[in-house]
C-alpha positions in Angstrom: 44.5 -33.7 -67.8 44.1 -36.4 -70.4 46.1 -35.7 -73.6 43.3 -36.1 -76.1 42.6 -34.6 -79.5 39.3 -35.0 -81.4 39.2 -35.6 -85.2 36.2 -35.0 -87.4 35.5 -38.2 -89.4 33.2 -37.9 -92.4 34.8 -41.0 -94.1 36.9 -38.9 -96.4 40.3 -40.5 -97.0 42.9 -42.1 -94.8 42.3 -41.1 -91.1 44.4 -44.0 -89.8 47.6 -42.2 -90.7 46.4 -39.1 -88.8 45.5 -41.2 -85.8 48.8 -43.0 -85.9 50.7 -39.8 -86.0 48.8 -38.4 -83.0 49.4 -41.6 -81.1 53.1 -41.5 -82.0 53.3 -38.0 -80.3 51.7 -39.3 -77.1 48.1 -38.2 -77.5 44.9 -40.1 -77.8 42.8 -39.5 -80.9 39.0 -39.6 -80.7 37.0 -39.7 -83.9 33.8 -37.7 -84.2 31.4 -39.2 -86.7 28.2 -37.5 -85.7 27.7 -33.8 -84.8 26.2 -32.6 -81.6 26.6 -29.5 -79.4 27.2 -31.8 -76.4 30.1 -33.5 -78.1 31.7 -30.2 -79.3 31.3 -28.6 -75.9 34.0 -30.8 -74.3 36.6 -30.6 -77.1 39.9 -29.0 -76.2 41.7 -29.5 -79.5 40.1 -30.3 -82.9 41.6 -31.6 -86.1 39.6 -31.1 -89.3 41.0 -33.3 -92.1 39.6 -33.8 -95.6 40.7 -35.7 -98.7 39.4 -35.9 -102.2 36.5 -34.1 -103.9 35.6 -30.7 -102.5 31.9 -31.1 -103.1 31.7 -34.6 -101.7 33.5 -33.4 -98.5 31.3 -30.3 -98.1 28.1 -32.3 -98.6 29.2 -34.8 -96.0 29.8 -31.9 -93.5 26.4 -30.4 -94.2 24.4 -33.7 -94.2 26.0 -34.7 -90.8 25.4 -31.3 -89.2 29.0 -30.2 -88.8 29.0 -26.9 -90.6 27.6 -24.6 -88.0 29.3 -26.4 -85.1 32.7 -26.0 -86.7 32.1 -22.2 -87.1 31.0 -21.9 -83.5 34.0 -23.9 -82.4 36.4 -21.6 -84.3 34.6 -18.5 -82.8 35.2 -19.9 -79.3 39.0 -19.4 -79.8 39.9 -23.1 -79.2 42.7 -24.7 -81.2 41.8 -26.2 -84.6 44.0 -27.7 -87.3 42.5 -28.1 -90.8 44.2 -30.4 -93.3 44.0 -30.4 -97.1 40.3 -30.2 -98.0 39.9 -29.2 -94.4 41.7 -26.0 -95.3 39.8 -25.6 -98.6 36.5 -25.8 -96.7 37.5 -22.4 -95.0 37.0 -20.6 -98.3 33.9 -19.4 -100.0 33.9 -22.0 -102.7 35.8 -24.0 -105.3 35.7 -24.3 -109.1 35.7 -28.1 -108.4 32.1 -27.9 -107.1 30.7 -24.5 -107.9 27.3 -25.2 -106.5 28.5 -26.1 -103.0 29.5 -23.1 -100.8 32.3 -23.5 -98.2 32.4 -22.2 -94.7 33.1 -18.6 -96.0 35.7 -17.9 -93.3 38.2 -16.7 -96.0 36.8 -14.4 -98.7 38.4 -16.2 -101.7 37.6 -19.0 -104.1 39.7 -22.0 -105.1 40.8 -22.5 -108.7 42.3 -25.3 -110.6 46.0 -25.2 -111.4 47.0 -24.2 -114.9 48.4 -27.3 -116.5 50.1 -25.6 -119.4 53.5 -25.8 -117.8 53.1 -28.6 -115.2 51.3 -31.8 -114.3 48.0 -31.6 -112.4 47.3 -32.8 -109.7 50.2 -31.1 -107.8 51.7 -34.2 -106.1 54.9 -34.2 -104.1 57.1 -32.3 -101.6 57.1 -28.6 -101.6 57.9 -25.6 -99.4 55.5 -23.5 -97.2 57.0 -20.0 -97.2 55.9 -17.2 -94.8 56.9 -13.8 -96.1 59.6 -12.3 -93.8 59.9 -15.5 -91.8 63.6 -15.8 -92.2 64.1 -12.2 -91.2 62.0 -12.7 -88.1 64.0 -15.8 -87.1 60.9 -17.7 -85.9 58.5 -20.4 -87.2 54.8 -20.6 -86.4 53.2 -23.9 -85.4 56.2 -25.8 -86.5 56.2 -24.6 -90.2 59.8 -24.0 -91.1 60.8 -22.0 -94.2 63.0 -24.6 -95.9 61.4 -27.9 -94.8 59.4 -29.8 -97.4 55.8 -30.9 -96.9 53.7 -33.4 -98.9 51.0 -31.9 -101.1 48.4 -33.6 -103.3 45.9 -31.1 -104.8 44.5 -30.0 -108.1 42.8 -26.9 -106.7 44.1 -24.1 -104.5 43.8 -20.5 -103.5 45.9 -19.2 -106.3 47.5 -15.8 -105.6 47.6 -13.2 -108.3 50.9 -11.7 -109.2 50.3 -8.5 -107.3 48.7 -10.1 -104.3 50.1 -9.6 -100.8 52.0 -12.7 -99.6 51.6 -11.9 -95.9 47.9 -11.9 -95.2 44.6 -12.9 -96.9 41.3 -11.5 -95.7 42.8 -11.1 -92.1 44.5 -14.5 -92.1 48.3 -14.9 -92.0 49.4 -17.2 -94.7 52.3 -19.2 -96.1 52.6 -19.6 -99.9 54.1 -22.2 -102.2 55.2 -22.1 -105.8 54.1 -24.7 -108.4 55.2 -24.0 -111.9 54.4 -20.4 -112.6 51.8 -20.1 -109.9 51.9 -19.2 -106.3 49.2 -20.5 -104.0 48.2 -20.4 -100.3 49.7 -23.4 -98.5 48.5 -22.5 -95.0 46.4 -20.0 -93.1 46.5 -19.1 -89.4 44.8 -16.8 -87.0 44.8 -17.1 -83.2 44.7 -20.7 -82.3 43.5 -21.8 -85.7 45.8 -23.1 -88.4 45.0 -25.0 -91.6 47.4 -26.5 -94.2 47.0 -27.5 -97.8 49.6 -30.1 -97.3 49.4 -33.2 -95.2 51.5 -33.0 -92.0 50.7 -36.6 -91.1 52.3 -37.7 -94.4 55.2 -35.2 -94.3 57.8 -37.2 -92.3 59.7 -35.6 -89.5 58.8 -32.1 -90.7 55.1 -32.9 -90.6 55.3 -34.5 -87.2 56.9 -31.4 -85.9 53.9 -29.3 -87.0 51.5 -31.7 -85.3 53.5 -31.6 -82.1 53.6 -27.8 -82.2 49.8 -27.7 -82.6 49.2 -30.2 -79.8 51.5 -28.2 -77.5 50.2 -24.7 -78.2 51.6 -23.4 -81.5 53.9 -20.9 -79.8 56.5 -19.3 -82.1 59.9 -21.0 -81.9 63.3 -19.6 -82.8 64.8 -21.1 -85.9 68.3 -22.6 -85.8 71.1 -21.2 -87.9 70.9 -24.2 -90.2 67.1 -23.6 -90.7 67.8 -20.0 -91.7 70.3 -21.0 -94.4 69.0 -20.3 -97.8 68.3 -23.5 -99.8 66.5 -24.1 -103.2 62.8 -23.8 -103.2 60.1 -25.6 -105.1 58.7 -29.0 -105.8 61.3 -31.8 -105.3 62.1 -34.8 -107.4 60.3 -37.8 -105.8 62.2 -41.0 -105.2 59.8 -43.9 -104.5 60.5 -47.3 -103.0 58.4 -50.1 -104.4 57.8 -53.5 -102.7 56.3 -56.3 -104.7 54.6 -58.4 -102.1 53.3 -61.9 -102.5 52.8 -65.2 -100.6 55.7 -67.6 -100.8 55.2 -71.3 -100.9 54.8 -71.4 -97.1 52.0 -68.9 -97.2 54.0 -66.0 -95.7 53.9 -62.5 -97.3 57.4 -61.6 -98.5 59.0 -58.9 -100.6 60.2 -60.3 -103.9 61.6 -59.2 -107.2 62.2 -60.9 -110.5 63.2 -60.4 -114.1 60.3 -59.6 -116.5 57.9 -60.4 -113.6 59.3 -63.9 -113.0 59.8 -64.0 -109.2 60.7 -67.7 -108.8 64.3 -69.0 -108.6 66.0 -72.3 -108.3 67.2 -73.2 -104.8 70.3 -75.3 -104.0 68.1 -78.4 -104.0 66.7 -77.7 -107.5 63.4 -76.4 -106.1 61.5 -73.6 -107.7 60.6 -71.2 -104.9 59.5 -67.6 -104.6 62.5 -65.2 -104.3 62.3 -63.9 -100.7 64.0 -60.5 -100.1 62.5 -59.6 -96.8 59.5 -58.8 -94.7 57.3 -56.0 -96.1 56.6 -54.0 -92.9 60.3 -54.0 -91.8 61.5 -53.0 -95.3 59.0 -50.2 -95.7 60.1 -48.7 -92.4 63.7 -49.0 -93.4 63.1 -47.1 -96.6 61.1 -44.4 -94.8 63.9 -43.8 -92.4 66.3 -43.7 -95.3 64.4 -40.9 -97.0 62.0 -42.5 -99.4 59.4 -39.9 -100.5 56.7 -42.6 -100.9 56.3 -46.3 -100.4 54.4 -48.5 -102.8 53.1 -52.0 -102.1 52.1 -54.0 -105.2 50.3 -57.2 -104.0 51.1 -59.6 -106.8 49.6 -62.6 -105.0 46.6 -64.0 -106.8 43.7 -63.6 -104.4 42.2 -66.8 -103.3 38.7 -65.5 -102.9 38.3 -61.8 -102.1 40.7 -59.0 -101.5 38.5 -57.8 -98.6 39.4 -61.1 -96.9 43.1 -60.7 -97.6 43.9 -60.1 -93.9 47.7 -60.4 -94.2 48.0 -57.6 -96.7 45.6 -55.4 -94.8 47.6 -56.1 -91.6 50.8 -55.1 -93.5 49.2 -51.7 -94.3 48.0 -51.2 -90.7 51.4 -52.0 -89.2 53.3 -50.0 -91.8 51.2 -46.9 -91.3 52.1 -46.8 -87.6 55.7 -46.0 -88.3 55.9 -44.8 -91.9 54.7 -41.1 -92.2 55.0 -40.7 -95.9 52.3 -41.6 -98.5 51.5 -45.3 -98.9 50.2 -46.7 -102.2 48.8 -50.2 -102.4 47.8 -52.2 -105.6 46.2 -55.6 -106.1 42.6 -56.7 -106.5 41.0 -53.2 -106.4 38.0 -53.8 -108.6 34.3 -54.8 -108.6 34.3 -58.3 -107.0 31.8 -61.0 -106.1 32.3 -62.4 -102.6 32.3 -66.2 -102.3 28.8 -65.9 -100.7 27.6 -64.2 -103.9 27.6 -60.6 -102.5 28.6 -58.0 -105.1 31.1 -55.5 -103.7 31.9 -52.4 -105.8 35.5 -51.2 -106.3 34.8 -48.2 -104.1 34.1 -50.4 -101.1 37.3 -52.4 -101.8 39.3 -49.2 -102.0 37.8 -47.9 -98.8 38.9 -51.0 -97.0 42.5 -50.3 -98.0 42.2 -46.6 -97.1 40.8 -47.5 -93.7 43.8 -49.8 -93.2 46.4 -47.1 -93.9 46.7 -46.6 -97.7 46.7 -43.1 -99.1 46.4 -44.2 -102.8 45.2 -47.3 -104.5 46.8 -48.6 -107.7 44.7 -50.3 -110.4 46.3 -52.6 -113.0 44.6 -55.1 -115.2 41.1 -53.7 -114.6 42.2 -50.3 -115.9 43.0 -51.9 -119.3 39.6 -53.7 -119.4 37.9 -50.4 -118.5 39.8 -48.5 -121.2 38.8 -51.0 -123.9 35.2 -50.6 -122.9 35.6 -46.8 -122.9 36.8 -46.9 -126.5 34.2 -49.4 -127.6 31.5 -47.0 -126.3 33.0 -44.2 -128.4 35.0 -42.5 -125.6 31.9 -42.3 -123.4 32.2 -42.6 -119.6 29.5 -44.6 -117.8 30.7 -44.3 -114.2 31.3 -48.0 -113.8 35.1 -48.2 -113.9 37.1 -48.4 -110.6 38.8 -45.1 -111.5 35.5 -43.3 -111.8 34.0 -44.8 -108.6 37.0 -44.1 -106.4 37.9 -40.6 -107.8 34.3 -39.4 -107.4 34.5 -40.0 -103.6 38.2 -39.6 -102.8 39.5 -37.4 -105.6 41.7 -38.2 -108.6 44.8 -38.0 -106.4 43.8 -41.2 -104.6 43.8 -43.2 -107.9 47.0 -44.6 -109.5 46.9 -46.7 -112.6 49.8 -49.2 -112.9 50.6 -49.9 -116.6 52.6 -53.0 -117.7 53.5 -52.5 -121.4 56.0 -54.1 -123.7 57.6 -53.0 -127.0 56.1 -54.1 -130.3 58.3 -53.2 -133.3 57.0 -52.3 -136.8 58.7 -51.3 -140.0 56.3 -48.4 -140.6 53.6 -46.6 -138.6 51.0 -47.7 -141.2 51.6 -51.3 -140.2 49.5 -50.8 -137.0 46.5 -48.8 -135.8 48.3 -47.9 -132.6 50.3 -44.8 -131.8 53.9 -45.3 -132.7 57.2 -43.5 -132.2 60.5 -43.7 -134.1 62.9 -45.5 -131.8 66.6 -45.0 -131.3 66.8 -48.7 -130.6 65.7 -50.6 -133.7 64.0 -54.0 -133.4 65.5 -57.4 -134.2 64.8 -57.1 -137.9 65.9 -53.4 -138.1 62.3 -52.0 -137.5 62.6 -48.3 -136.8 59.2 -47.8 -135.2 57.6 -49.2 -132.0 54.3 -49.1 -130.1 53.8 -50.1 -126.5 51.3 -52.9 -126.0 49.4 -53.1 -122.8 49.3 -56.4 -120.9 47.2 -57.7 -118.0 47.5 -60.5 -115.4 51.1 -59.6 -114.5 52.3 -59.4 -118.0 51.0 -62.9 -119.0 48.3 -61.7 -121.4 48.7 -59.1 -124.2 45.8 -56.8 -125.3 45.1 -54.9 -128.5 45.6 -51.6 -126.8 48.5 -49.2 -126.7 49.9 -47.3 -123.7 49.3 -43.9 -125.4 45.5 -44.7 -125.7 45.3 -46.3 -122.3 46.7 -43.4 -120.3 44.4 -41.0 -122.1 41.4 -43.2 -121.3 42.3 -43.5 -117.6 42.9 -39.8 -117.3 39.4 -39.2 -118.5 38.1 -41.8 -116.0 39.6 -40.0 -113.0 43.1 -41.5 -112.6 45.4 -38.9 -111.0 48.8 -40.5 -111.6 50.3 -43.2 -113.8 52.8 -45.8 -112.6 54.6 -46.6 -115.8 56.3 -50.0 -115.7 58.1 -51.6 -118.6 58.3 -55.4 -119.1 61.3 -55.1 -121.3 63.3 -53.3 -118.7 62.0 -55.0 -115.6 64.9 -56.5 -113.6 67.4 -55.4 -116.2 69.3 -52.7 -114.1 69.8 -51.0 -117.5 67.9 -47.8 -116.7 64.4 -46.6 -117.4 62.8 -46.7 -120.9 63.0 -43.0 -121.6 61.1 -43.3 -124.9 58.2 -44.9 -123.2 58.1 -42.1 -120.5 58.2 -39.4 -123.1 55.4 -41.1 -125.0 53.2 -41.3 -121.9 53.9 -37.7 -120.8 53.0 -36.4 -124.3 49.6 -38.1 -124.0 48.4 -36.8 -120.6 48.5 -33.9 -118.1 48.6 -36.0 -115.0 51.8 -37.0 -113.2 53.8 -40.0 -114.5 56.0 -42.2 -112.3 58.9 -43.9 -114.1 59.4 -47.5 -113.1 61.3 -50.6 -114.2 65.1 -50.8 -115.0 66.7 -48.6 -112.2 70.0 -50.2 -111.2 72.1 -47.2 -110.0 71.7 -43.6 -108.9 72.8 -42.4 -112.4 69.6 -43.8 -113.8 67.5 -41.5 -111.6 69.4 -38.5 -112.8 69.1 -39.6 -116.4 65.3 -40.0 -116.2 64.8 -36.6 -114.4 67.0 -34.7 -116.8 66.0 -36.3 -120.1 62.3 -36.7 -119.6 59.5 -34.7 -117.9 58.7 -37.6 -115.5 57.3 -36.5 -112.1 58.8 -39.2 -110.0 61.0 -42.3 -110.3 60.7 -45.6 -108.6 63.3 -48.2 -107.5 62.9 -51.7 -106.2 65.5 -54.5 -106.6 68.5 -52.2 -106.3 67.2 -51.2 -102.8 66.0 -54.7 -101.8 69.3 -56.3 -102.6 71.2 -53.7 -100.7 73.2 -52.5 -103.7 72.2 -48.9 -103.0 70.1 -47.1 -100.4 67.5 -44.5 -101.1 69.8 -42.0 -99.4 72.6 -42.9 -101.9 70.3 -42.0 -104.8 69.2 -38.7 -103.1 72.7 -37.7 -102.2 73.8 -38.3 -105.8 70.9 -36.3 -107.2 71.7 -33.5 -104.8 75.3 -33.4 -105.9 74.1 -33.2 -109.5 72.1 -30.1 -108.7 68.6 -31.7 -108.6 66.3 -30.7 -105.9 65.4 -33.5 -103.5 63.9 -33.7 -100.0 66.7 -34.2 -97.4 64.8 -35.1 -94.2 
């Protein structure tokens, strides 16, 4: 019998990673784009993935005729695995799109997380706990009680304090904890299982779930180590970032510089791009060493059109074959005009990257331009920004804004219209206040916009996460700018990733203990081989901070 598995494809998110994971496990994935009874009649195993906006996803299912066929398939007793919005579709509805009903297979409604004590979206690695699982000594469909799985969601089936944690409307469940709220992280009944998290992006633990589903989902005895109690909850994310650009020979290389200068003098006096390695090989190395995410920032100036940037797209395609954690890519994701005069919206550009293996896209300079326009319109959205276009289709969790600010010192807050803070590190003339000025074009052009105002604008436009760089700290190995991180976190409810300045594991502990950052990113210290990702995680673990260890 041919080892095949069918995957419903309504052009929602990154299916390449799911296909790659299936192929890695020795199965052949077959995408189903159009619904028909004939096609469904021959399916033996079905995966039902979804990413992004609940309403957009449900409408795609309805318009393409999948809704009734999925219900009939589930009634037939054949194996099905739902993922992320694929799980959410099982419910009656969601606050995210109140006018679009779900499949109604679980009598409950999805609600948005309370953001009073945590960032929303919920992004990162968390548990999936089955009540009594440890006592039973078994897992189900590969879900283990103390493994960590990758979540990215703003809405969930949130459990009331007095709700049963074993079943929901006849479905067995696992639950997870985020802040002060418990929510359903998987449901299962018979040969049907659906997860809020992404097994295809959950490293070895996620591949174990996919393997179990493909091989029958039979309960498996847990090992003594897996039964050992360990801390629960969302882990601290350690992200490896690779600045990628063309060198003078035209090859894509990973590079790193000081304050964005990536060129160095060679022994012959030449001024070449610093070459620290090949992007695909380095990304796989960081994945195997425990990186929770991998970020590619394409800092090459596009010759014509990012859709024609075949080398970078190929980097994504090859990386996603062996790296089963989230991949973010930045560079050129905006409205563009092709050399032949064709106008291409940012959504189509982003879709090209998603189809090549990216899970998130990072928007830099164009977010600053869009924020300026937003304030010029009196804080009015017009739907034209890359953030609005992409988040409407793929959800806010797919949109990262990469900020490149620098310090500007002032003697008094009244000396500037921008939001200032009193700094512990006075300026060259003793100035006690500072604001953070946004830049574009790789830090080469300063704009009359502060970081505080920028992050609020992009949050309103549909950004789900901020990658907070710092020109002053870039390449310094002196640690993160904690004041900048606190400023950004005070302005928004979305997650913030600390970047620029990491030089040793202690800097990661410092930023996690002294700020409310949601993740921290390292680059040069990893590229140069001074420390490994595992060194950072081991150090954080010894200091009592919760990290993913597989």
